[in-house]
BAZAKOL-998010 format. One line per 5 residues: their letters; for each residue x, y, z of N, C-alpha, C. Coordinates in steps of 0.2 Angstrom, whole numbers, plus 5000, padded with zeros to 4 digits. Last residue first. Layout:
<pts>
a	X,Y,Z,X,Y,Z,X,Y,Z ~ ...
</pts>
This chain:
<pts>
ikqfr	5512,5028,4252,5518,5029,4247,5517,5024,4242 ~ 5498,5035,4258,5501,5029,4257,5507,5031,4252 ~ 5498,5050,4269,5496,5046,4262,5500,5040,4262 ~ 5492,5060,4282,5497,5054,4280,5494,5051,4274 ~ 5483,5069,4286,5488,5071,4281,5493,5066,4279
galkk	5474,5064,4295,5471,5065,4288,5476,5067,4283 ~ 5482,5064,4307,5480,5058,4304,5478,5059,4297 ~ 5486,5075,4315,5489,5075,4308,5487,5068,4304 ~ 5479,5074,4327,5479,5080,4323,5481,5079,4315 ~ 5484,5061,4331,5477,5062,4329,5476,5068,4325
mvqpm	5498,5064,4333,5496,5059,4328,5489,5060,4326 ~ 5496,5073,4344,5500,5075,4337,5498,5070,4332 ~ 5491,5065,4353,5487,5071,4351,5490,5073,4345 ~ 5500,5055,4355,5494,5053,4353,5490,5059,4350 ~ 5512,5064,4360,5512,5060,4354,5505,5058,4351
ttyem	5512,5070,4373,5508,5073,4368,5508,5069,4361 ~ 5513,5054,4382,5515,5061,4382,5510,5065,4377 ~ 5513,5041,4381,5509,5044,4387,5510,5051,4387 ~ 5521,5037,4371,5513,5036,4370,5509,5039,4375 ~ 5534,5036,4370,5531,5042,4370,5523,5043,4370
eelpl	5539,5023,4369,5539,5026,4376,5536,5033,4376 ~ 5538,5022,4355,5534,5018,4359,5533,5020,4366 ~ 5548,5032,4351,5540,5033,4350,5536,5029,4354 ~ 5561,5034,4363,5558,5031,4357,5551,5032,4357 ~ 5565,5049,4371,5564,5042,4371,5560,5040,4365
rhpef	5579,5060,4367,5572,5059,4368,5570,5051,4368 ~ 5592,5055,4365,5591,5059,4371,5584,5058,4372 ~ 5595,5048,4353,5593,5044,4359,5592,5049,4366 ~ 5582,5057,4346,5584,5051,4349,5591,5051,4349 ~ 5580,5074,4347,5581,5069,4344,5584,5063,4348
pghrr	5578,5087,4354,5572,5083,4353,5574,5076,4348 ~ 5594,5087,4359,5588,5091,4359,5582,5085,4359 ~ 5607,5083,4359,5603,5080,4354,5596,5083,4354 ~ 5614,5090,4369,5615,5092,4362,5610,5089,4357 ~ 5611,5082,4380,5607,5087,4379,5608,5091,4372
lmdam	5621,5071,4379,5614,5069,4378,5610,5075,4377 ~ 5633,5079,4383,5632,5075,4377,5625,5074,4375 ~ 5629,5083,4397,5630,5088,4391,5630,5085,4384 ~ 5627,5071,4403,5622,5075,4402,5623,5080,4397 ~ 5640,5066,4403,5635,5063,4399,5630,5067,4398
dlaeq	5646,5076,4412,5648,5075,4405,5643,5072,4401 ~ 5638,5073,4423,5637,5080,4420,5640,5080,4413 ~ 5643,5060,4426,5636,5061,4425,5634,5068,4422 ~ 5656,5063,4429,5655,5059,4423,5647,5060,4421 ~ 5654,5070,4441,5657,5074,4435,5655,5070,4429
randf	5649,5060,4449,5645,5066,4448,5647,5069,4442 ~ 5659,5052,4449,5654,5049,4446,5649,5055,4445 ~ 5669,5059,4456,5670,5058,4448,5664,5055,4445 ~ 5663,5059,4468,5664,5066,4465,5665,5064,4458 ~ 5662,5049,4477,5658,5049,4471,5658,5056,4467
apddf	5671,5052,4486,5673,5045,4482,5668,5045,4476 ~ 5666,5061,4495,5670,5063,4489,5672,5058,4484 ~ 5650,5059,4500,5657,5055,4500,5661,5058,4494 ~ 5635,5056,4502,5639,5062,4505,5646,5060,4506 ~ 5630,5044,4499,5633,5048,4493,5636,5054,4495
mdlpg	5624,5041,4512,5630,5037,4509,5633,5039,4503 ~ 5620,5047,4526,5620,5049,4519,5625,5046,4515 ~ 5613,5038,4538,5619,5040,4536,5619,5041,4528 ~ 5599,5041,4548,5602,5038,4542,5609,5041,4542 ~ 5601,5029,4562,5603,5032,4556,5598,5038,4554
vlkge	5592,5016,4566,5598,5019,4568,5602,5022,4562 ~ 5577,5013,4568,5581,5015,4563,5587,5019,4566 ~ 5571,4999,4578,5572,5006,4578,5578,5007,4572 ~ 5569,4985,4577,5565,4989,4573,5567,4996,4573 ~ 5581,4981,4585,5574,4980,4587,5568,4984,4584
alqfg	5589,4991,4574,5590,4988,4581,5583,4987,4584 ~ 5597,4992,4559,5590,4991,4562,5592,4988,4569 ~ 5606,5006,4552,5606,4999,4556,5599,4998,4559 ~ 5605,5013,4536,5602,5012,4543,5605,5006,4545 ~ 5608,5026,4523,5610,5019,4526,5608,5020,4534
aavvr	5601,5031,4508,5601,5032,4516,5603,5026,4519 ~ 5605,5039,4494,5606,5033,4497,5606,5034,4505 ~ 5598,5046,4479,5601,5046,4485,5601,5040,4488 ~ 5599,5051,4462,5598,5045,4466,5602,5046,4473 ~ 5592,5060,4448,5596,5059,4454,5594,5053,4458
ppgdf	5593,5066,4431,5590,5061,4437,5595,5061,4442 ~ 5600,5083,4430,5599,5076,4427,5595,5072,4433 ~ 5584,5091,4429,5588,5085,4430,5595,5087,4431 ~ 5576,5101,4422,5573,5097,4427,5577,5091,4429 ~ 5586,5107,4416,5582,5104,4412,5578,5098,4416
rspns	5593,5108,4432,5595,5108,4425,5590,5104,4420 ~ 5587,5103,4444,5585,5110,4441,5587,5110,4434 ~ 5585,5092,4457,5586,5093,4450,5583,5099,4447 ~ 5591,5091,4471,5587,5096,4469,5587,5097,4461 ~ 5599,5084,4480,5594,5081,4476,5589,5086,4474
qripv	5608,5088,4490,5609,5091,4482,5604,5087,4478 ~ 5605,5083,4501,5604,5090,4501,5605,5092,4493 ~ 5609,5069,4500,5601,5071,4500,5600,5079,4499 ~ 5622,5067,4488,5619,5068,4495,5612,5071,4494 ~ 5620,5057,4472,5621,5064,4476,5619,5063,4483
pmlpg	5622,5051,4457,5622,5049,4464,5624,5055,4468 ~ 5613,5052,4443,5618,5055,4446,5618,5053,4454 ~ 5610,5044,4429,5608,5044,4435,5613,5046,4440 ~ 5609,5052,4413,5613,5049,4418,5610,5050,4424 ~ 5594,5050,4402,5599,5054,4406,5603,5050,4411
hhsgr	5581,5052,4390,5586,5048,4394,5591,5052,4396 ~ 5564,5058,4391,5571,5058,4389,5575,5054,4393 ~ 5552,5061,4397,5552,5059,4389,5560,5059,4387 ~ 5548,5068,4408,5548,5061,4408,5549,5058,4401 ~ 5550,5081,4408,5544,5079,4405,5544,5071,4404
mwgev	5567,5078,4409,5562,5083,4408,5556,5079,4405 ~ 5570,5062,4416,5572,5069,4415,5567,5073,4413 ~ 5567,5046,4409,5565,5051,4414,5567,5058,4411 ~ 5578,5031,4409,5572,5035,4407,5570,5041,4412 ~ 5596,5032,4411,5589,5029,4413,5584,5034,4409
ihpha	5613,5026,4410,5608,5030,4408,5600,5027,4409 ~ 5623,5026,4426,5620,5023,4419,5615,5027,4417 ~ 5639,5031,4433,5632,5033,4431,5629,5029,4424 ~ 5648,5023,4443,5649,5024,4436,5641,5025,4433 ~ 5645,5021,4456,5652,5025,4454,5653,5026,4447
fpelv	5635,5013,4457,5633,5020,4456,5640,5025,4455 ~ 5640,5001,4461,5637,5002,4453,5636,5010,4452 ~ 5644,5002,4475,5649,5003,4469,5646,5004,4462 ~ 5636,5000,4485,5636,5006,4482,5640,5007,4476 ~ 5637,4986,4487,5630,4989,4486,5630,4995,4483
egvap	5650,4985,4491,5648,4982,4485,5641,4984,4482 ~ 5651,4992,4503,5654,4995,4497,5652,4992,4491 ~ 5642,4984,4510,5640,4991,4509,5644,4993,4503 ~ 5643,4967,4504,5645,4972,4508,5642,4979,4506 ~ 5629,4956,4500,5635,4960,4497,5637,4966,4503
fegqa	5624,4944,4513,5623,4949,4507,5629,4953,4505 ~ 5627,4937,4524,5626,4933,4518,5624,4938,4512 ~ 5636,4952,4529,5633,4945,4531,5633,4941,4525 ~ 5629,4966,4520,5633,4963,4525,5631,4956,4526 ~ 5613,4973,4517,5620,4972,4516,5623,4968,4522
rvicv	5597,4975,4508,5601,4973,4514,5608,4971,4513 ~ 5589,4988,4500,5594,4983,4499,5598,4981,4506 ~ 5575,4995,4493,5578,4993,4499,5583,4987,4498 ~ 5571,5008,4483,5573,5001,4483,5576,5001,4489 ~ 5559,5018,4473,5563,5017,4478,5565,5010,4479
pddkg	5557,5029,4458,5556,5023,4462,5561,5023,4468 ~ 5548,5038,4449,5553,5040,4454,5554,5035,4460 ~ 5539,5039,4438,5538,5034,4444,5543,5036,4450 ~ 5535,5055,4432,5539,5049,4432,5538,5045,4439 ~ 5519,5061,4428,5525,5062,4431,5529,5055,4431
vyrga	5508,5057,4419,5506,5062,4425,5513,5063,4429 ~ 5503,5053,4404,5508,5055,4408,5506,5060,4414 ~ 5490,5040,4405,5492,5046,4403,5499,5048,4407 ~ 5485,5030,4413,5483,5029,4405,5486,5036,4402 ~ 5488,5027,4426,5484,5033,4424,5481,5033,4417
ilalr	5496,5016,4425,5490,5016,4430,5486,5022,4428 ~ 5505,5019,4416,5502,5013,4414,5495,5014,4419 ~ 5512,5030,4422,5508,5031,4416,5504,5025,4414 ~ 5517,5024,4433,5513,5029,4434,5508,5030,4428 ~ 5521,5009,4438,5522,5013,4432,5516,5018,4432
qtssv	5529,5001,4452,5524,5004,4449,5525,5009,4443 ~ 5540,4994,4458,5539,4993,4451,5533,4997,4448 ~ 5551,4996,4471,5545,4998,4468,5544,4998,4461 ~ 5561,4982,4477,5560,4989,4474,5552,4990,4472 ~ 5571,4974,4487,5565,4974,4485,5564,4981,4482
aaing	5584,4961,4492,5582,4968,4490,5575,4967,4488 ~ 5584,4949,4499,5590,4953,4499,5588,4960,4497 ~ 5576,4937,4509,5575,4943,4504,5581,4947,4505 ~ 5582,4920,4510,5581,4927,4513,5580,4932,4508 ~ 5585,4908,4506,5579,4910,4503,5577,4917,4506
tdrhy	5598,4902,4508,5593,4903,4514,5586,4905,4512 ~ 5602,4901,4494,5603,4895,4500,5598,4896,4505 ~ 5599,4912,4487,5597,4906,4485,5598,4900,4490 ~ 5592,4926,4492,5598,4923,4493,5596,4916,4491 ~ 5583,4937,4480,5583,4932,4486,5590,4929,4486
vakva	5575,4952,4475,5581,4948,4475,5581,4944,4481 ~ 5562,4960,4466,5565,4957,4472,5571,4953,4471 ~ 5559,4966,4454,5555,4967,4460,5558,4965,4466 ~ 5566,4972,4440,5568,4968,4445,5563,4971,4451 ~ 5556,4975,4426,5559,4978,4431,5561,4972,4437
frspa	5552,4978,4409,5555,4973,4414,5558,4977,4419 ~ 5550,4990,4401,5545,4985,4402,5546,4980,4408 ~ 5561,4998,4402,5555,5002,4401,5549,4997,4402 ~ 5573,4990,4402,5569,4992,4409,5563,4996,4408 ~ 5579,4979,4395,5573,4982,4393,5569,4985,4399
glfvl	5588,4971,4401,5591,4976,4397,5586,4981,4394 ~ 5581,4962,4408,5584,4967,4412,5586,4973,4408 ~ 5580,4952,4397,5574,4956,4400,5576,4963,4404 ~ 5592,4947,4394,5588,4949,4389,5582,4953,4391 ~ 5597,4944,4407,5599,4950,4404,5595,4952,4398
mdyie	5592,4931,4408,5590,4936,4413,5591,4943,4409 ~ 5600,4923,4400,5593,4924,4399,5590,4930,4402 ~ 5612,4926,4407,5612,4927,4399,5604,4928,4398 ~ 5610,4920,4419,5612,4927,4418,5611,4929,4411 ~ 5608,4907,4424,5603,4910,4420,5604,4917,4418
epanf	5619,4905,4433,5618,4900,4427,5613,4903,4422 ~ 5621,4912,4445,5624,4915,4439,5622,4911,4433 ~ 5604,4917,4447,5611,4918,4444,5615,4914,4449 ~ 5588,4913,4441,5594,4910,4445,5600,4912,4442 ~ 5573,4921,4439,5579,4919,4436,5584,4917,4441
vvkqs	5556,4921,4438,5561,4921,4442,5567,4918,4439 ~ 5543,4933,4432,5547,4927,4431,5553,4927,4435 ~ 5526,4939,4430,5533,4939,4433,5536,4933,4431 ~ 5514,4951,4424,5517,4945,4426,5524,4945,4428 ~ 5509,4963,4417,5507,4961,4424,5508,4954,4425
ekvdh	5512,4968,4405,5508,4962,4405,5506,4959,4412 ~ 5520,4978,4409,5515,4980,4404,5510,4974,4404 ~ 5530,4974,4418,5525,4978,4421,5520,4980,4415 ~ 5536,4959,4422,5534,4963,4416,5528,4967,4418 ~ 5548,4957,4435,5541,4959,4433,5540,4962,4426
vefsf	5558,4946,4442,5557,4951,4437,5550,4952,4435 ~ 5568,4940,4455,5561,4941,4453,5559,4947,4448 ~ 5582,4932,4456,5579,4938,4454,5572,4937,4452 ~ 5593,4924,4467,5588,4923,4462,5585,4930,4461 ~ 5611,4922,4469,5605,4925,4471,5600,4924,4466
gchmn	5625,4911,4475,5621,4916,4470,5615,4918,4473 ~ 5634,4904,4482,5628,4900,4479,5624,4905,4474 ~ 5642,4912,4488,5644,4909,4482,5639,4905,4478 ~ 5640,4918,4500,5636,4921,4494,5638,4918,4488 ~ 5647,4912,4510,5640,4912,4511,5636,4916,4505
paivl	5660,4912,4505,5657,4906,4505,5649,4906,4506 ~ 5667,4924,4495,5663,4923,4502,5659,4917,4501 ~ 5672,4925,4483,5677,4923,4488,5673,4922,4495 ~ 5662,4929,4473,5668,4924,4471,5671,4921,4478 ~ 5654,4937,4478,5651,4932,4475,5656,4926,4474
gisnf	5662,4947,4483,5660,4942,4488,5656,4936,4484 ~ 5665,4956,4474,5670,4950,4474,5667,4945,4479 ~ 5655,4964,4464,5654,4961,4471,5659,4955,4471 ~ 5659,4968,4451,5657,4973,4456,5657,4970,4463 ~ 5663,4956,4445,5668,4962,4444,5666,4968,4449
pdafi	5653,4948,4447,5658,4947,4452,5663,4953,4451 ~ 5636,4952,4447,5642,4953,4443,5649,4953,4448 ~ 5624,4950,4455,5626,4944,4450,5632,4946,4446 ~ 5621,4960,4464,5620,4952,4466,5621,4947,4461 ~ 5626,4972,4458,5626,4971,4466,5626,4963,4467
kylpy	5622,4972,4445,5629,4973,4447,5630,4970,4454 ~ 5608,4971,4446,5611,4966,4443,5619,4966,4445 ~ 5605,4982,4453,5604,4977,4456,5607,4970,4453 ~ 5609,4992,4443,5613,4992,4449,5611,4985,4453 ~ 5600,4989,4432,5607,4989,4431,5610,4988,4438
nwags	5587,4991,4438,5589,4984,4435,5597,4984,4434 ~ 5582,5003,4443,5586,4998,4447,5589,4992,4444 ~ 5575,5009,4433,5581,5012,4434,5586,5007,4439 ~ 5562,5005,4431,5567,5000,4429,5574,5003,4429 ~ 5554,5015,4435,5555,5010,4440,5561,5005,4438
atkda	5562,5031,4430,5557,5026,4430,5559,5020,4434 ~ 5566,5048,4436,5567,5042,4432,5561,5037,4433 ~ 5565,5059,4445,5566,5060,4438,5568,5054,4434 ~ 5574,5052,4459,5569,5057,4456,5571,5058,4449 ~ 5575,5038,4471,5577,5042,4464,5572,5047,4462
mfiii	5583,5030,4484,5577,5034,4482,5580,5038,4476 ~ 5588,5016,4493,5590,5020,4488,5583,5023,4485 ~ 5593,5012,4508,5588,5013,4505,5589,5018,4499 ~ 5602,4998,4516,5603,5004,4511,5596,5005,4508 ~ 5605,4991,4531,5601,4992,4526,5602,4999,4522
teaer	5610,4978,4542,5612,4984,4538,5608,4985,4532 ~ 5610,4972,4557,5605,4972,4551,5606,4978,4548 ~ 5617,4960,4566,5619,4967,4564,5615,4967,4557 ~ 5608,4949,4569,5612,4952,4574,5615,4959,4572 ~ 5593,4952,4559,5600,4949,4561,5603,4952,4567
eeiem	5576,4950,4559,5581,4955,4561,5588,4951,4563 ~ 5567,4944,4547,5570,4942,4554,5576,4946,4555 ~ 5556,4954,4537,5563,4951,4539,5563,4949,4546 ~ 5548,4960,4524,5547,4958,4531,5553,4953,4532 ~ 5548,4974,4514,5551,4968,4515,5549,4966,4523
eavgp	5543,4985,4501,5542,4983,4508,5545,4976,4508 ~ 5540,5000,4492,5544,4994,4493,5544,4992,4500 ~ 5529,5010,4481,5530,5005,4487,5535,5001,4487 ~ 5523,5025,4475,5527,5020,4475,5529,5016,4481 ~ 5506,5032,4473,5512,5031,4477,5516,5025,4475
gmgkv	5495,5027,4463,5500,5032,4462,5506,5032,4466 ~ 5488,5016,4465,5484,5022,4467,5489,5028,4466 ~ 5494,5004,4464,5490,5006,4459,5486,5012,4460 ~ 5495,5002,4481,5498,5000,4475,5492,5001,4470 ~ 5490,5006,4493,5491,5012,4489,5494,5010,4482
ngafa	5474,4998,4498,5481,4997,4497,5483,5003,4492 ~ 5461,5002,4500,5464,4996,4504,5472,4995,4503 ~ 5458,5013,4494,5455,5007,4492,5458,5001,4495 ~ 5454,5030,4496,5458,5024,4498,5455,5018,4496 ~ 5449,5042,4484,5447,5037,4489,5452,5031,4490
dslmd	5454,5049,4474,5451,5053,4480,5450,5048,4485 ~ 5468,5045,4465,5461,5043,4466,5460,5048,4473 ~ 5481,5047,4463,5477,5046,4457,5470,5045,4458 ~ 5493,5056,4467,5487,5054,4470,5482,5053,4465 ~ 5503,5063,4462,5504,5056,4462,5498,5052,4465
qgagh	5500,5077,4463,5500,5073,4456,5501,5065,4456 ~ 5499,5085,4474,5495,5079,4474,5495,5075,4467 ~ 5504,5099,4464,5501,5097,4471,5497,5091,4470 ~ 5511,5105,4455,5509,5098,4454,5507,5095,4460 ~ 5520,5116,4464,5519,5114,4458,5516,5107,4458
lklkk	5511,5124,4478,5517,5121,4475,5515,5118,4469 ~ 5503,5133,4485,5503,5133,4478,5509,5130,4475 ~ 5502,5131,4499,5508,5135,4496,5509,5136,4489 ~ 5490,5124,4498,5490,5131,4501,5496,5135,4499 ~ 5495,5113,4492,5490,5117,4489,5489,5124,4491
avqtc	5503,5107,4502,5506,5109,4495,5501,5114,4492 ~ 5494,5104,4512,5499,5110,4513,5502,5112,4506 ~ 5487,5095,4505,5484,5101,4507,5489,5107,4509 ~ 5497,5086,4504,5495,5088,4498,5490,5095,4500 ~ 5498,5081,4517,5504,5085,4514,5501,5088,4508
alftd	5486,5074,4519,5487,5080,4522,5493,5085,4520 ~ 5489,5064,4509,5483,5069,4508,5484,5075,4512 ~ 5500,5058,4515,5500,5061,4508,5495,5066,4507 ~ 5493,5052,4527,5499,5057,4527,5500,5061,4521 ~ 5485,5044,4520,5482,5050,4524,5487,5055,4525
walkh	5494,5035,4515,5489,5038,4511,5486,5044,4514 ~ 5500,5030,4527,5504,5033,4522,5500,5038,4517 ~ 5489,5024,4533,5493,5029,4537,5497,5033,4531 ~ 5486,5014,4524,5481,5020,4525,5485,5025,4528 ~ 5496,5006,4524,5495,5010,4518,5491,5015,4519
vkend	5494,5002,4537,5500,5005,4536,5499,5009,4529 ~ 5482,4995,4535,5482,5001,4540,5488,5005,4539 ~ 5484,4985,4526,5480,4990,4524,5480,4996,4529 ~ 5500,4978,4522,5495,4979,4528,5490,4986,4526 ~ 5510,4975,4513,5504,4975,4511,5498,4976,4516
vghqh	5519,4965,4526,5519,4969,4520,5512,4969,4517 ~ 5517,4966,4544,5519,4964,4538,5517,4968,4532 ~ 5517,4973,4556,5511,4972,4553,5512,4968,4547 ~ 5527,4980,4564,5526,4972,4564,5520,4970,4561 ~ 5538,4992,4557,5532,4990,4561,5532,4982,4561
tmilq	5545,5007,4550,5546,5000,4554,5540,4998,4558 ~ 5546,5017,4536,5543,5015,4542,5544,5008,4544 ~ 5548,5032,4527,5552,5026,4529,5549,5024,4536 ~ 5542,5041,4515,5541,5039,4521,5544,5032,4522 ~ 5547,5055,4505,5548,5048,4507,5547,5046,4514
lddgc	5541,5065,4492,5541,5064,4499,5542,5056,4500 ~ 5550,5072,4479,5547,5066,4481,5547,5066,4488 ~ 5558,5081,4473,5551,5084,4475,5547,5078,4477 ~ 5573,5075,4479,5570,5080,4474,5563,5082,4476 ~ 5568,5065,4490,5573,5065,4485,5570,5069,4480
rtvhy	5567,5065,4508,5565,5067,4502,5570,5066,4497 ~ 5560,5059,4524,5565,5062,4520,5562,5064,4513 ~ 5557,5052,4540,5554,5056,4534,5560,5060,4530 ~ 5556,5037,4548,5561,5043,4546,5558,5046,4540 ~ 5551,5028,4562,5550,5031,4556,5555,5036,4554
dilfg	5546,5013,4572,5550,5019,4571,5548,5022,4564 ~ 5534,5006,4575,5541,5005,4579,5545,5011,4578 ~ 5518,5012,4574,5524,5011,4571,5530,5010,4577 ~ 5508,5011,4585,5508,5008,4579,5513,5006,4574 ~ 5510,5018,4596,5513,5011,4596,5512,5007,4589
skkaq	5508,5031,4597,5502,5026,4598,5504,5019,4599 ~ 5520,5036,4592,5517,5037,4599,5512,5032,4601 ~ 5519,5033,4578,5524,5030,4583,5522,5030,4590 ~ 5509,5041,4574,5508,5034,4573,5513,5030,4578 ~ 5514,5054,4577,5508,5052,4581,5507,5044,4580
alske	5524,5054,4568,5526,5054,4575,5520,5052,4579 ~ 5518,5054,4556,5521,5048,4557,5523,5048,4565 ~ 5512,5067,4557,5508,5062,4556,5511,5056,4558 ~ 5524,5075,4557,5519,5076,4563,5515,5070,4562 ~ 5531,5073,4545,5534,5071,4552,5529,5071,4558
aeqlv	5522,5078,4536,5523,5071,4536,5526,5069,4543 ~ 5524,5092,4539,5518,5089,4540,5518,5081,4541 ~ 5538,5093,4537,5536,5094,4543,5529,5091,4545 ~ 5538,5092,4523,5541,5087,4527,5539,5087,4534 ~ 5530,5104,4519,5528,5097,4518,5531,5091,4522
dphss	5539,5114,4524,5532,5113,4528,5529,5106,4526 ~ 5550,5112,4515,5550,5110,4522,5544,5109,4526 ~ 5546,5106,4499,5545,5112,4504,5546,5109,4511 ~ 5557,5098,4488,5552,5098,4493,5552,5103,4498 ~ 5562,5102,4471,5563,5100,4478,5557,5100,4482
shgvy	5558,5104,4457,5565,5104,4459,5566,5100,4466 ~ 5548,5107,4449,5549,5100,4451,5556,5099,4454 ~ 5545,5122,4455,5543,5119,4450,5544,5111,4452 ~ 5555,5122,4470,5551,5127,4465,5550,5122,4458 ~ 5544,5111,4474,5546,5117,4477,5554,5119,4474
ggida	5530,5100,4471,5536,5102,4470,5538,5110,4471 ~ 5519,5088,4477,5520,5095,4476,5528,5097,4476 ~ 5519,5075,4479,5513,5078,4481,5514,5086,4481 ~ 5525,5061,4475,5526,5067,4473,5519,5071,4475 ~ 5528,5047,4487,5523,5051,4483,5526,5058,4481
kivsl	5533,5032,4494,5534,5038,4492,5529,5041,4487 ~ 5537,5020,4507,5531,5023,4503,5533,5030,4501 ~ 5544,5007,4513,5546,5013,4511,5541,5015,4505 ~ 5544,4996,4528,5540,4999,4522,5543,5006,4520 ~ 5549,4982,4535,5552,4989,4533,5548,4991,4527
tvkm	5544,4973,4549,5543,4975,4542,5546,4982,4541 ~ 5552,4961,4558,5551,4967,4557,5549,4968,4550 ~ 5554,4948,4571,5552,4949,4564,5550,4957,4563 ~ 5568,4944,4580,5563,4948,4580,5560,4949,4572
</pts>
């Protein structure tokens, strides 16, 4: 059975500040998608959140980039924005960069990750959702999951994974892509993956079967809007088990937090902390950045789950490590490396400051 899994997210209003999502917003989204399921347009759905980002998880048989599916998400976000405005939530509708739907939500603010798959006998899916960070945040974990044998032993000892995976990498500033084959092109690939502000893994494929293994949202809000309007807060879908890494291998990279862009005003580096969904309420300096993981089994398109994958004491050390890293970085205040480098500050107040001081700079 061919099934399309669509994960579309948007920040349409924070409660309180940028910390969380109001229950009434989630309820409005639930009502909208329930109607779509009742009519038969969707096979199934799940509404959740990560911090102040509303997450719509949908299964259907309309393929990726389907205009009607995207319109459903867009209309849902608009309805939720009205609820957010009524409650005077912070930044109501901030990810909605246009008043009119243009056939696809890509380039209009919301983040999108979609894959069309032939459902396996046991179809295991992990959906990662992040808050207070940028789209390149998945580079490190996707590399670890699909290319690092120290993380995923299946790359060494599982015959159906030993062939490796191919990585589709997007240059988000120049709107171009390149495909790398692991393991033989790992060194070339890392040149680009190590620069997540510009290059982001869009998708990963099994090299033998060609089946898609993972897909992420790579939309950069600042590049779309031409100014800072909030962080990208990306999503990522990863298939697990069988010819793909096991669930434990998929989750393992998050046992050691890595540094990502985002945090306060989208202008700082911070550790990506793995938390249960109930703890995805970034409040300390609007952070630290959070990641949640919702696990599902697909059964004829039905979403069996979710299981909150980071609601596990095995990640307690990772959370403590993230807090220690946060303490160290916060001591730097407005200094790098806590604050982003100047080239990444071009969408904040930096241009206005430079314009204000333009006449005071003198040649040395």
